[in-house]
N, C-alpha and C positions, 0 to 999 in steps of 0.2 A: 367545526362549531369550536371555539372555543371553550374548555372546560368552567363550569361555576364555581366561583371560589364557593369551599364549605364552611366559611366563618359567617354567612350569610344565613338568617333565618327571616323569613316573614315575623312582622311583629301586630303589622294593623293595616285599615282601611282607613284612607281619609278623603278629605275633600281637595281638589285641586287648587284651592287659596291658601289651606292649611301647608300642605306640599310647598309651595312657590313661598310661603313665608319662611319652613325652615329651610329651605335653599338658601333664600335672601339675607337670613342671620344666622349661616354656615354653618345648622344643626343637623344641615341633611347636603346632602349631593345627590344629582338625578345620576342615574343608572339607565344607558344605555344597554337596551335590552337582547341587541346584536353580540357587540364585543364585551359588556359588563365594564365600559371605562367609565369611570365616574367626573361627572361635572361639575362644577362652581357656577352660581351664577353668571358671573363674568364670560365664563367659557362657555356655557351655552347660550346665553341671549347674543354672542359672536357667531353664532350657527343660525342660517336660513332654513327654515324648517321645509321638508320636502313636500310638493304637493302634493293635497289630500289631506296632510297629516294636521290631528287638531292642533290648534293653534291659539293663543290668545293675541290678538294685535291692538295696538296701542298708537299714538302717531311716532313716537321713534323708535319702537323696536314690533317687531313680531319673535312671540316665541311661544317654540312647541309643547303642547302640555306633556309633561311628566307623567310616564305611566307605574316608575318605579322609583325609589328612590331611598338611600341607605344614609340610615340615623349616623350622625360624629360627633361627638360618642355614646355608645350605650350598652348598659354595662349590666342589662339582664333583659331575660323573654318575659311579660306578663305569664301568668298562669291563669290562664282562664278555662271556666267549666261552660259544658252546654247547659243554658237555665231549664229548669223543670217548667211545662209547660203544656197544654195538650196540642199545640199545634206542633210541638216537636215529639212528643209521646208517638204522633202520628206518622213522623218522619222516621222514625228509628225503627218502627215496626212496621213500615212501607206500606200503609193501608192493609192490612191483614190480620183477621184474627190469629191470635197468639193461640186458639185452641184448635179451631177446626182446617184454619189456612185457607178460607175464603178472601176475596177482596169485592166485595159487595158494594164498594162507594161510601165515601165519607159518610152520608145521611144516615146508614143502616151500619155504623159502627160506635163503639159506646169504650168510657175508658172503665177497664172492670179492676178494680183493686184485688191483688193475687189472694192477700190475709186482708178479707172483708173490714170495712170500718167497725162495723156491727163485733168486730174478732179483736179490735184493738189497732187493724193496718191502720196506715198512714199514705197520704199522698208523697210517693218521692220517686223516684225511677225504679227502684229495687222491689216496688211493688204495684206499679200498674203497666197494664196492657192493654193493648186493643183486641176488644171482644166483638163478633158480630152480636146484634138482638137475640139470635138467637141462643148462643152458648150463652153469654150475660145470662138470660130469664135461664137456663138450664141450672147454671153455676149459683144462682143466688146469693146469699150471702150464707157460703161455705167454702172454704179453701179447694183449691182442684185437687186436692186428696180425697177432702169427704164425700166430692160433688163424683169421683170416677174420672173428671177429667186431666189430661197432661197439658204441658205447655209444649208448644214448638221450639221456644228457646228462653233460656233463662234469662228475665228482665234485668238489665243495667245503665249505668247510663253512659250517651254513645259516646265513640272516642273520638269522633267529627269537631270542630270546633264552630262556632257560628261566624267568626269571625270572618271567614272568605263567604259565607252563604245568602248574601245579598239578593234576595231575591232573581236570583238564576240570574246575575251578572255573569259574562264573560269575557274577560280581555287576554287575549291569546299569547299577548307577550307572561303576564302574569306564569305561564304553564311552566317557563324555564325557570322559576323560581319557588314552582311549587311540584310536592310530591305529583307524580302524573295521578298513582290509583287513588291517592286523597284527592285531589282536585276533581278528579271525575263521578267519587263516593258524595263529597260534598252538595257540588250540585248539582246532581242528578238524581238526588233521594228523595 
C-alpha cells in the first residue's frame, strides 16, 4: 500500500453536494483512498464508477460520490474544542460514576459539580463529573475532600474532536486518513 502523504490533515466533514461544489469550483480535489491520487472534476467525471459504488447519475454522466477531498489551497486547520454539554460529559466519563466506578445506566447517573455550586463551583469540564445517585447524595453540597470521597480520574476537557463523531457513522476509507486509535476512540466512546 502506498504511504500516505504527511501533509494531509483532516479538517471537516461535509455534505456530498458541498464537496462536489468545491471540486467543481477547483478549490478541492477528489482523493482516491486506495492510491491517494488527486482528481479534478474533469478527470474524475471521465472515469466510470465501479459496480456497487455510490454514484450520482445525470442524463450525461455517472459520477462516483467522493469520500475524501483535499482542499486546494488551505492555509490553516481550525482549532476546535469539544463543547461542554451533558451528553459530552457522559461520553467523556463513559457512563461510569467517577467516585465508585459503577455503570448503572444513564437514568441512574447525574452530573456532579466537584466544587459544588453552593461553594462557587461552575459548570465546566474541569468541575463536572458523572456520579451515581448514591454517591451524589452522599457527597451532597461538599467537595470530595470534605465528603471523604475521591475521584477516580481528574476531570478534563476531552482530547477527541466532535468533528468525526457523527452518530457513529463509519466510512472505511476514512481510516486511512485518521489515526486508528483516535478513530476508534471517537466512534466507540
